[in-house]
C-alpha positions in Angstrom: -29.4 47.7 -5.3 -26.3 46.1 -2.8 -28.9 43.7 -1.0 -29.6 42.0 -3.9 -26.1 41.0 -4.6 -25.4 40.4 -1.3 -28.4 38.1 -1.2 -27.5 36.4 -5.0 -23.6 35.8 -4.0 -25.4 34.2 -0.9 -26.5 31.7 -2.8 -24.4 31.5 -4.7 -22.3 30.9 -2.6 -24.4 28.6 -0.7 -25.1 25.9 -3.9 -21.6 26.3 -4.5 -20.6 24.4 -1.3 -23.5 21.9 -1.8 -22.2 20.7 -4.6 -19.3 19.8 -3.7 -18.5 16.6 -2.3 -19.0 15.6 1.2 -15.7 15.2 3.4 -16.0 11.5 4.7 -16.9 11.2 8.5 -14.6 11.1 10.7 -13.9 7.1 13.0 -12.9 6.1 16.0 -10.9 2.7 16.8 -9.0 1.6 19.4 -5.6 -0.1 19.5 -5.0 -3.5 18.8 -8.2 -3.5 15.9 -7.8 -2.7 11.9 -10.4 -0.1 10.2 -10.9 1.3 6.8 -10.3 4.8 5.8 -11.6 6.6 2.7 -10.3 9.6 0.8 -10.1 12.3 2.8 -11.2 10.2 6.4 -9.4 10.6 9.2 -9.7 8.2 12.1 -9.4 8.9 15.8 -7.5 5.8 18.0 -8.7 7.0 21.7 -6.1 5.0 23.7 -3.5 5.9 21.8 -4.8 9.5 21.2 -3.4 9.3 17.9 -5.2 10.8 14.9 -4.4 9.3 11.2 -5.9 10.7 8.3 -5.4 9.0 4.7 -4.7 12.1 2.3 -4.2 10.0 -0.7 -2.9 6.9 -2.6 -0.4 9.0 -4.7 1.4 5.9 -7.1 0.0 2.6 -7.7 2.1 0.8 -9.3 0.2 -3.0 -8.6 0.0 -5.8 -11.9 -3.8 -5.6 -13.3 -5.6 -9.0 -12.6 -6.4 -9.1 -16.0 -2.7 -9.1 -17.0 0.2 -11.9 -16.4 2.8 -10.0 -15.2 6.8 -10.8 -14.5 6.9 -8.6 -10.9 3.9 -6.0 -9.6 4.7 -3.2 -8.0 4.3 -1.4 -4.7 1.1 1.0 -3.9 2.0 4.2 -2.4 0.1 5.5 0.0 0.8 9.0 2.0 -1.1 9.7 6.0 -1.3 12.2 7.5 -0.4 11.4 12.0 -0.8 14.3 14.8 0.5 11.8 17.9 -0.4 12.4 21.1 1.4 15.9 21.5 -0.7 17.4 18.9 2.1 17.2 16.5 1.2 16.8 12.5 3.6 14.8 10.6 3.6 13.9 7.4 3.9 10.3 6.1 4.8 8.2 2.9 3.7 4.4 3.7 4.9 1.9 0.1 4.2 -1.9 0.4 3.2 -4.9 -2.2 -0.7 -6.5 -2.2 -1.9 -9.9 -3.3 -4.9 -9.6 -5.9 -7.7 -9.2 -3.0 -5.6 -6.3 -1.9 -4.2 -7.7 1.1 0.2 -6.3 2.6 2.4 -9.1 3.6 3.1 -8.5 7.2 6.7 -8.7 5.9 8.8 -5.8 5.3 10.2 -6.0 2.4 14.4 -4.1 2.0 13.9 -0.4 0.5 10.5 -0.4 1.7 8.0 1.6 4.3 4.9 -0.2 5.1 4.9 0.9 8.9 5.5 4.0 10.8 6.3 4.3 14.9 4.3 7.0 16.4 4.6 7.9 20.2 3.9 3.8 21.2 3.1 2.9 18.8 3.5 1.2 14.7 0.3 2.2 12.5 0.9 -0.9 10.1 -0.6 -1.2 6.7 -3.1 -4.3 6.0 -4.3 -3.9 3.0 -5.8 -1.4 0.0 -8.2 -1.6 -2.5 -9.8 -1.2 -4.9 -7.3 -3.7 -6.8 -6.5 -2.9 -10.9 -8.1 -4.8 -13.4 -7.2 -4.2 -16.8 -4.2 -1.3 -18.1 -7.6 0.9 -19.9 -9.2 1.4 -17.2 -7.8 3.7 -14.3 -8.5 4.0 -10.3 -10.3 6.9 -10.0 -8.7 8.3 -6.2 -11.8 9.2 -4.6 -12.6 5.7 -4.7 -9.4 3.9 -3.3 -9.5 2.6 0.6 -6.8 1.9 2.9 -6.8 -0.8 6.2 -4.3 -0.2 9.1 -3.6 -1.5 12.5 -2.8 0.8 15.4 -0.6 -2.2 17.4 1.5 -0.5 20.7 5.4 -1.5 20.6 
């Protein structure tokens, strides 16, 4: 009876884990190239020995493209960054984007759209998808972020 219970328990756990969403595969990139990450995905910057994981979009206040707004807000992303020494930190970056999801190249007062790690700079290049209307929401898993790591 104990063997049957163990087998059934093992099969149940196997089925349960098989039904979970797959974690996005890690990618590699080098400095001075743009790369795109899905939520939960990690990139290793091979020439800088830095790992970056896109954790989430914690806030998206951009004006939907099908609505006329007096002002559009920022989008806020959360990253986990492992530096050259293996130290992990969480960073929150914030930027505005245009309707195509591209961020401006300049910083805005009171907003941090880039972060320094070791002798490199991590910059938000874009965030997609862009909101279309107020009635439809973007699922957390649908977001992708484009980043670029440059040597300072």
